[in-house]
C-alpha positions as CSV (number, residue, x, y, z in Angstrom):
1,M,0.0,0.0,0.2
2,S,1.3,3.4,-1.1
3,A,2.9,6.1,1.6
4,S,0.4,8.1,0.5
5,L,-2.6,6.5,1.2
6,W,-2.2,7.3,5.0
7,L,-2.2,11.2,4.4
8,K,-4.6,13.4,5.1
9,P,-5.6,15.9,2.1
10,P,-4.6,19.8,2.7
11,T,-7.4,22.3,4.2
12,T,-7.2,25.7,4.6
13,R,-5.7,26.5,9.1
14,T,-8.4,28.7,10.5
15,D,-7.8,30.4,14.2
16,S,-10.7,28.8,16.6
17,L,-10.4,32.2,19.2
18,P,-13.4,34.5,18.4
19,P,-12.2,37.9,16.2
20,I,-11.4,41.0,17.9
21,P,-13.9,43.2,17.8
22,R,-12.3,47.0,16.5
23,Q,-13.9,50.3,16.9
24,R,-15.6,52.0,13.9
25,V,-14.0,55.0,13.3
26,T,-17.1,57.7,12.7
27,T,-17.3,61.7,11.0
28,A,-20.5,62.0,12.5
29,L,-21.0,66.2,13.6
30,P,-21.2,67.1,17.6
31,A,-24.4,68.9,18.5
32,D,-25.6,72.8,18.1
33,P,-24.9,73.2,21.9
34,V,-27.9,76.4,21.6
35,D,-30.2,73.3,20.3
36,D,-29.2,71.8,23.6
37,L,-30.1,75.5,25.9
38,A,-33.5,75.9,24.1
39,G,-34.5,71.8,25.2
40,R,-33.1,73.2,28.7
41,L,-34.7,76.7,28.7
42,G,-37.9,75.1,26.5
43,P,-41.0,75.8,29.0
44,L,-39.7,79.8,29.6
45,V,-38.3,80.0,26.0
46,A,-42.1,79.3,24.5
47,V,-43.5,81.8,26.6
48,A,-41.3,84.9,26.3
49,V,-42.9,87.2,24.1
50,H,-39.8,89.0,23.4
51,P,-36.7,88.1,23.2
52,D,-35.1,90.8,25.6
53,E,-37.1,88.5,27.7
54,I,-35.3,85.6,26.9
55,A,-32.1,87.4,27.9
56,A,-32.8,88.8,31.2
57,I,-33.0,85.0,32.5
58,L,-29.9,84.5,30.3
59,E,-28.2,87.2,32.3
60,S,-30.0,86.3,35.6
61,D,-28.5,82.9,35.6
62,G,-25.2,84.3,34.9
63,M,-23.6,84.1,31.2
64,T,-21.2,86.7,30.5
65,D,-20.6,87.6,26.6
66,D,-17.5,85.6,26.7
67,H,-18.9,82.2,28.3
68,I,-21.3,82.8,25.4
69,R,-19.2,83.8,22.5
70,L,-16.7,80.3,23.7
71,T,-19.9,77.9,24.4
72,Y,-22.6,79.4,21.8
73,G,-20.5,80.8,18.9
74,R,-22.4,83.9,19.4
75,A,-22.1,87.3,19.6
76,D,-23.9,88.2,23.1
77,S,-26.9,87.1,25.5
78,F,-28.7,89.2,23.3
79,A,-27.7,87.5,19.8
80,L,-28.4,84.4,21.5
81,A,-31.8,85.4,23.1
82,E,-33.1,85.6,19.2
83,D,-32.0,82.4,17.9
84,L,-33.5,80.9,21.3
85,Y,-36.7,82.6,20.1
86,A,-36.9,81.6,16.1
87,R,-35.1,78.2,17.7
88,T,-38.3,77.6,19.9
89,E,-42.5,77.5,19.0
90,R,-44.6,80.3,21.2
91,R,-46.2,78.0,24.0
92,H,-48.5,79.9,25.9
93,P,-50.1,78.3,28.6
94,A,-54.6,78.4,28.7
95,P,-55.5,81.7,30.6
96,E,-56.6,80.6,34.0
97,A,-60.1,81.6,36.0
98,P,-60.6,85.8,37.4
99,A,-60.2,84.4,40.6
100,A,-56.9,82.6,40.3
101,E,-55.6,85.8,39.5
102,P,-53.7,87.3,42.2
103,W,-54.9,91.2,41.2
104,H,-58.0,90.0,41.1
105,S,-59.9,92.3,43.8
106,G,-63.2,93.3,44.7
107,L,-64.8,96.6,44.5
108,A,-66.3,96.4,47.0
109,G,-63.7,96.4,49.6
110,C,-61.4,98.6,47.6
111,L,-64.9,101.0,47.9
112,L,-64.4,100.8,51.8
113,R,-60.6,101.4,51.9
114,G,-61.6,104.5,50.3
115,L,-64.5,105.0,52.9
116,V,-62.1,105.2,55.6
117,F,-59.8,107.0,54.2
118,A,-62.0,110.0,53.6
119,L,-64.0,109.7,57.4
120,P,-60.7,110.8,59.2
121,G,-62.0,114.2,57.1
122,L,-65.2,114.8,58.9
123,A,-62.6,114.7,62.0
124,Y,-61.8,118.6,60.9
125,V,-65.6,119.6,60.5
126,L,-66.1,118.9,63.8
127,G,-62.4,120.3,65.1
128,A,-63.3,123.4,63.5
129,P,-63.8,125.3,67.1
130,L,-60.8,124.3,67.9
131,L,-58.8,125.0,64.5
132,A,-60.1,129.2,64.3
133,A,-57.8,130.4,67.5
134,G,-55.4,132.9,66.7
135,A,-54.2,134.4,63.3
136,G,-53.9,133.2,60.8
137,R,-49.5,132.5,58.5
138,H,-48.8,132.5,55.2
139,G,-51.7,133.3,53.5
140,L,-53.6,129.3,55.5
141,P,-56.7,129.7,57.9
142,P,-56.3,130.0,61.9
143,G,-54.2,127.3,63.0
144,S,-53.3,125.5,59.5
145,V,-49.5,126.1,60.0
146,P,-48.6,123.3,62.9
147,L,-52.2,120.7,61.8
148,L,-50.2,121.0,58.7
149,A,-47.0,120.9,59.7
150,G,-48.2,117.6,61.9
151,A,-50.1,115.9,58.9
152,V,-46.3,116.3,56.5
153,T,-44.8,114.9,59.3
154,G,-47.1,111.7,59.8
155,W,-47.6,111.4,56.6
156,V,-43.9,110.6,55.2
157,W,-43.7,108.5,58.8
158,N,-46.1,106.4,58.6
159,Q,-45.5,105.2,54.8
160,V,-41.7,103.8,55.8
161,L,-43.1,102.6,58.3
162,A,-46.3,100.5,56.3
163,H,-43.4,100.1,53.8
164,R,-40.6,98.3,55.9
165,A,-43.9,96.2,57.0
166,Y,-44.8,95.1,54.6
167,T,-41.9,94.0,53.9
168,W,-41.4,91.9,56.3
169,L,-45.3,90.8,55.4
170,G,-43.9,89.5,52.4
171,L,-41.2,87.4,53.6
172,G,-43.7,85.6,55.4
173,D,-42.8,87.2,59.2
174,R,-45.7,88.6,60.1
175,R,-44.2,89.2,64.3
176,A,-41.3,91.3,62.7
177,A,-44.0,93.4,61.5
178,A,-46.1,93.4,64.3
179,R,-42.6,94.3,66.1
180,A,-42.2,97.1,63.2
181,L,-45.5,98.6,63.6
182,L,-45.5,98.6,67.8
183,A,-42.2,100.3,67.5
184,G,-42.9,102.7,64.3
185,A,-46.4,103.5,65.1
186,P,-46.3,105.7,68.3
187,T,-42.7,107.2,68.4
188,G,-44.4,108.6,64.7
189,A,-47.5,110.1,66.9
190,L,-44.9,111.4,68.9
191,A,-43.4,112.7,66.0
192,G,-45.9,114.3,64.5
193,A,-47.1,115.9,67.7
194,T,-44.0,117.4,68.2
195,V,-43.7,119.1,65.2
196,A,-47.2,119.8,66.0
197,F,-46.5,122.1,68.5
198,A,-42.7,123.0,68.3
199,A,-45.1,124.8,64.6
200,A,-47.8,125.7,66.9
201,R,-47.6,129.7,68.5
202,P,-49.2,130.2,71.8
203,E,-52.3,131.0,70.7
204,E,-52.4,127.9,68.6
205,A,-52.3,125.1,70.9
206,P,-56.0,123.8,70.8
207,A,-54.4,123.5,66.9
208,A,-51.5,122.0,67.7
209,L,-53.7,119.6,70.9
210,F,-55.3,118.8,67.8
211,G,-52.7,117.7,65.7
212,A,-51.0,115.8,68.6
213,G,-54.7,113.7,67.9
214,Q,-54.7,113.7,64.3
215,A,-50.7,112.2,65.0
216,L,-52.0,109.7,67.0
217,Y,-54.8,108.6,64.6
218,L,-52.4,108.2,61.5
219,G,-49.9,105.8,63.4
220,A,-53.0,103.6,64.3
221,A,-54.7,104.3,61.7
222,T,-51.5,102.2,59.6
223,V,-51.2,99.5,62.5
224,L,-55.0,98.8,61.4
225,L,-54.6,98.8,57.5
226,V,-51.7,97.5,57.1
227,L,-52.6,94.0,59.5
228,G,-55.9,94.0,56.7
229,R,-58.4,95.5,59.7
230,E,-60.0,98.2,57.4
231,R,-63.9,96.7,58.9
232,A,-62.1,97.9,62.6
233,L,-61.2,100.6,61.1
234,L,-64.4,101.8,59.8
235,A,-66.4,100.8,62.9
236,A,-63.9,102.6,65.5
237,L,-64.9,105.4,63.0
238,L,-68.8,106.1,63.0
239,P,-68.3,108.7,66.6
240,L,-67.7,110.2,62.8
241,A,-70.9,110.4,61.5
242,G,-71.7,112.7,64.1
243,A,-70.0,115.1,62.2
244,V,-73.2,115.3,59.6
245,P,-74.8,117.5,61.5
246,A,-72.9,119.6,61.8
247,F,-72.6,120.5,57.8
248,R,-76.0,122.1,58.6
249,H,-76.3,123.3,62.4
250,D,-73.7,124.3,65.2
251,L,-73.3,121.5,67.8
252,P,-72.2,122.4,71.0
253,E,-68.4,122.6,72.0
254,P,-68.4,119.0,74.4
255,L,-70.2,117.4,72.0
256,R,-68.1,117.9,69.8
257,S,-64.6,117.0,71.6
258,A,-66.8,113.7,72.7
259,L,-67.4,112.7,70.0
260,L,-63.4,113.3,68.6
261,L,-61.8,111.5,71.7
262,L,-64.4,109.0,71.1
263,A,-63.0,108.2,67.8
264,L,-59.6,107.8,68.3
265,T,-59.6,106.1,71.6
266,A,-61.7,103.8,69.6
267,T,-59.0,103.2,66.7
268,G,-55.9,103.2,69.4
269,A,-58.1,100.5,70.9
270,C,-58.0,98.9,67.7
271,A,-54.9,98.9,66.9
272,A,-52.9,97.8,70.2
273,L,-55.8,94.8,69.7
274,A,-54.4,94.4,66.6
275,L,-51.0,94.2,67.4
276,R,-51.3,92.0,70.8
277,P,-51.6,88.8,69.2
278,G,-48.7,89.5,67.3
279,L,-46.3,89.8,70.5
280,G,-47.3,86.5,71.2
281,G,-48.8,83.8,68.5
282,L,-49.3,85.8,65.7
283,G,-48.2,83.0,62.6
284,G,-47.1,80.4,65.1
285,P,-44.5,77.8,64.1
286,G,-47.3,76.2,61.6
287,G,-48.8,79.4,59.6
288,P,-46.6,82.5,58.3
289,G,-43.9,83.2,59.6
290,G,-42.9,80.6,62.0
291,R,-39.8,78.5,62.7
292,G,-40.5,76.5,59.4
293,A,-41.6,79.1,56.8
294,P,-39.0,78.9,54.3
295,G,-39.4,82.7,52.9
296,S,-39.3,84.0,57.1
297,P,-36.0,85.3,58.1
298,R,-35.5,82.7,61.0
299,R,-34.4,80.8,57.6
300,L,-32.5,84.0,55.9
301,G,-29.7,84.9,58.7
302,W,-28.5,87.5,57.0
303,R,-31.8,89.6,56.9
304,R,-32.1,88.6,60.7
305,R,-28.6,90.1,61.8
306,R,-29.4,93.1,59.2
307,G,-31.9,93.7,61.2
308,G,-34.5,93.2,58.4
309,P,-35.1,95.5,54.9
310,P,-32.4,97.9,55.1
311,F,-34.5,101.4,56.0
312,T,-33.0,103.0,52.8
313,A,-35.5,101.3,50.6
314,S,-38.0,102.9,52.6
315,L,-37.0,105.5,52.3
316,P,-38.6,106.6,48.6
317,Y,-41.9,105.6,49.5
318,G,-41.7,108.8,53.0
319,L,-40.7,111.0,49.4
320,F,-43.7,109.7,47.6
321,G,-45.5,110.4,50.5
322,L,-44.7,113.6,51.3
323,G,-45.2,114.8,47.8
324,S,-48.9,113.8,47.1
325,G,-49.3,114.9,50.8
326,L,-48.3,118.8,49.5
327,L,-50.1,117.8,46.2
328,V,-53.6,116.9,48.2
329,L,-53.7,119.8,51.2
330,R,-52.8,122.7,48.4
331,A,-56.7,121.3,46.9
332,G,-58.7,123.1,49.4
333,P,-60.9,120.9,52.1
334,D,-63.8,120.0,49.1
335,A,-60.9,118.4,46.8
336,V,-59.6,116.7,49.6
337,I,-62.7,114.6,50.8
338,A,-62.7,114.1,47.0
339,L,-59.4,113.1,46.1
340,T,-59.2,110.7,49.1
341,L,-62.8,109.0,49.0
342,S,-61.5,108.2,44.9
343,M,-58.2,105.8,46.7
344,G,-60.9,103.3,46.6
345,P,-61.9,103.1,42.7
346,A,-58.0,104.7,42.1
347,E,-56.5,100.9,44.3
348,W,-59.6,98.9,42.5
349,L,-58.1,99.9,38.9
350,L,-54.6,99.4,39.7
351,H,-55.5,96.0,40.5
352,R,-57.8,95.7,37.1
353,F,-54.6,97.3,35.5
354,R,-51.9,94.3,37.0
355,A,-54.6,91.3,35.9
356,A,-55.2,93.1,32.5
357,G,-50.9,93.3,31.9
358,L,-50.9,89.3,33.2
359,T,-53.5,88.2,31.0
360,R,-52.4,89.4,28.1
361,L,-48.8,87.8,28.8
362,R,-50.5,85.1,28.7
363,L,-52.7,85.7,25.5
364,L,-50.5,87.9,23.0
365,T,-47.4,86.3,21.3
366,T,-45.7,89.7,19.7
367,A,-44.2,93.2,21.8
368,Y,-46.0,95.0,19.2
369,E,-49.4,93.8,20.0
370,F,-48.5,93.3,24.4
371,R,-47.2,97.4,23.8
372,R,-50.4,98.1,22.1
373,A,-52.9,96.5,24.2
374,V,-51.0,97.6,27.7
375,T,-51.4,101.7,26.2
376,G,-54.7,100.8,25.9
377,A,-55.4,99.3,29.5
378,L,-53.4,102.5,30.5
379,A,-55.7,104.7,28.8
380,R,-58.8,103.2,30.2
381,C,-57.9,102.8,33.9
382,L,-56.6,106.6,34.0
383,G,-59.9,107.5,32.2
384,G,-61.8,105.1,34.7
385,Y,-60.0,107.2,37.9
386,L,-60.5,110.6,36.5
387,A,-64.2,110.2,35.7
388,A,-64.7,109.1,39.0
389,L,-63.2,112.0,40.5
390,L,-64.9,113.9,38.8
391,A,-67.9,113.3,40.3
392,L,-66.6,113.1,43.1
393,T,-65.6,116.5,43.2
394,V,-68.7,118.1,42.3
395,T,-70.5,115.4,45.0
396,A,-68.2,117.0,46.9
397,A,-68.9,120.5,46.0
398,L,-72.7,120.6,46.4
399,L,-72.4,119.5,49.7
400,W,-69.4,120.5,51.8
401,P,-70.4,123.9,53.4
402,G,-68.3,127.2,52.3
403,A,-66.9,125.1,48.9
404,A,-64.8,127.0,46.8
405,A,-67.0,127.5,43.2
406,L,-66.2,124.7,40.6
407,T,-64.4,126.6,37.7
408,V,-63.0,125.5,35.1
409,P,-59.1,125.8,35.8
410,R,-60.0,124.8,39.6
411,T,-61.5,121.3,38.6
412,G,-58.7,121.2,35.4
413,T,-56.1,121.4,38.3
414,L,-57.6,118.8,40.4
415,L,-58.1,116.3,37.6
416,L,-54.3,117.1,36.7
417,V,-52.9,116.5,40.5
418,G,-55.3,113.3,40.6
419,A,-53.9,112.2,37.8
420,V,-50.4,112.4,38.6
421,L,-51.4,110.9,42.3
422,W,-52.9,107.7,40.3
423,L,-49.5,107.1,38.0
424,G,-47.5,107.8,40.7
425,L,-49.5,105.1,42.7
426,L,-49.3,102.8,39.4
427,L,-44.9,103.3,39.5
428,Q,-44.9,102.5,43.3
429,A,-47.3,99.1,41.8
430,Y,-44.3,98.4,40.1
431,G,-41.4,99.0,42.6
432,A,-40.7,102.6,40.8
433,V,-41.5,104.8,43.3
434,A,-38.2,107.0,43.2
435,G,-39.5,108.0,40.0
436,A,-43.2,108.5,41.4
437,A,-40.9,110.3,44.3
438,V,-39.7,113.0,42.2
439,G,-42.6,113.4,39.8
440,C,-45.0,113.7,42.8
441,L,-42.2,116.6,45.0
442,L,-41.7,118.4,42.0
443,A,-45.6,118.9,41.3
444,A,-46.1,119.9,44.8
445,L,-42.9,122.6,44.2
446,A,-44.7,123.7,40.4
447,Q,-47.4,124.1,41.6
448,A,-46.6,126.4,45.0
449,L,-44.3,128.5,42.5
450,A,-46.8,128.8,40.3
451,E,-50.0,130.0,42.7
452,A,-47.2,132.1,44.3
453,F,-46.1,133.6,41.1
454,A,-48.8,132.6,38.4
455,P,-52.4,131.2,40.1
456,A,-53.1,131.3,36.0
457,A,-50.0,128.9,35.9
458,A,-50.9,125.9,38.4
459,P,-53.2,123.7,35.2
460,L,-50.0,124.1,33.3
461,A,-47.7,122.6,36.2
462,A,-49.8,119.8,37.4
463,G,-50.2,119.3,33.7
464,A,-46.6,119.4,32.9
465,A,-46.6,116.9,35.7
466,A,-49.3,114.8,34.9
467,A,-47.6,114.3,31.3
468,V,-43.9,113.2,32.4
469,L,-45.1,110.6,34.6
470,A,-47.8,109.7,32.1
471,V,-44.4,108.9,29.5
472,L,-42.5,107.4,32.1
473,T,-45.6,105.0,33.0
474,R,-46.0,104.2,29.4
475,V,-42.1,104.0,28.9
476,L,-41.8,101.2,31.7
477,L,-44.9,99.2,31.4
478,V,-45.1,98.8,28.2
479,R,-42.3,96.6,29.0
480,P,-43.3,92.7,29.3
481,T,-40.3,92.0,31.8
482,A,-41.8,94.9,33.8
483,H,-45.4,92.1,34.4
484,R,-43.1,89.1,35.6
485,F,-42.9,88.7,39.1
């Protein structure tokens, strides 16, 4: 047998080990970082009505222009915001029910506050015999100088005090707000009384005494209004309704004094009762301002260490109170009643404007539509307030004894002063209190100079101030970012 029969046929040799996987090289392009940013900021970008809103969000997030150029390849925050705005579809949420709006307020409650603001005017009717002692100064009725000095001091002080207390309430600490009111209200009353007595001549001592009572009332009323006790304040002021017969008849002086003291005592007692639970249990551990409240200064230790909100933040509110008080005082007794009563409709219309701005912010998709809608709402609310003020002015002139005649220049000046006050309140509500304070102070100064040197130019001074505040309000409030809180 041949040896070749024992040999296996030749075969191809293969490796029995598994193949080694080799990574395949790909050339896929990297993802655009702007797309990733648009995905992360999608909910905020989708509801923006202008790229400037997105730019504000980027800047508040700490993105600098250098970081934006290196990371996203755009020149600055505005260029990146425009790119994000163009890439994202507008998705505004459906409007909520009106009851869910934070700025929907009932007309009845606002009218109640207007009535509470105006009722103290009856005290001046009851106290007229006290104010008639002595001779007038600076062209004012007798007793007016100490009374006005104490009133202006009280307005400035209590505006500052109210802002500080409201700030504590906004932080969720009602105890701190009560402590601020407990310390500030008596101090303001003492300051107002001291200024009234310092500005009085010896024969004006009864007017200074009335001014001291006025200072005490302003402090107590500030406490009740800040704590939301309008109904208690209204009940305390009911004795002043006894001044209604004094419009036509002469009341005995003991009765006048008794009604004044009763209203003042009731107001002070209501304020003391409102503050008493604030020291012991107002806002306990489970409620507002308690130990677990997230916004409480107990959790924000730096605010507690620094003594709470800075006093400088409250100063512009005091200056606004000074300017608006001077404007109101120069209007005359009947006009003062009309202006104070008009604060009820004014507050309600402020709430209407705030609610309208928030609604338009959700519904409209372009900045032009938003500017147009806000301008229209501003014109309607201001026009509604001036119509209410005109009606109240005519009514007060018909009912107030010895009221000045309603001439066209006087009525026009009063309406312009009302426009200055309402626009100032609107700017204050949106945080532009410095502009409101400067506008009211300049308006009061211009009106005083015009009445002293050129009485015919008084309407022009008030009109110029109203026009400046109207332009400032329109420029500030047509921006969508002004309505986001």
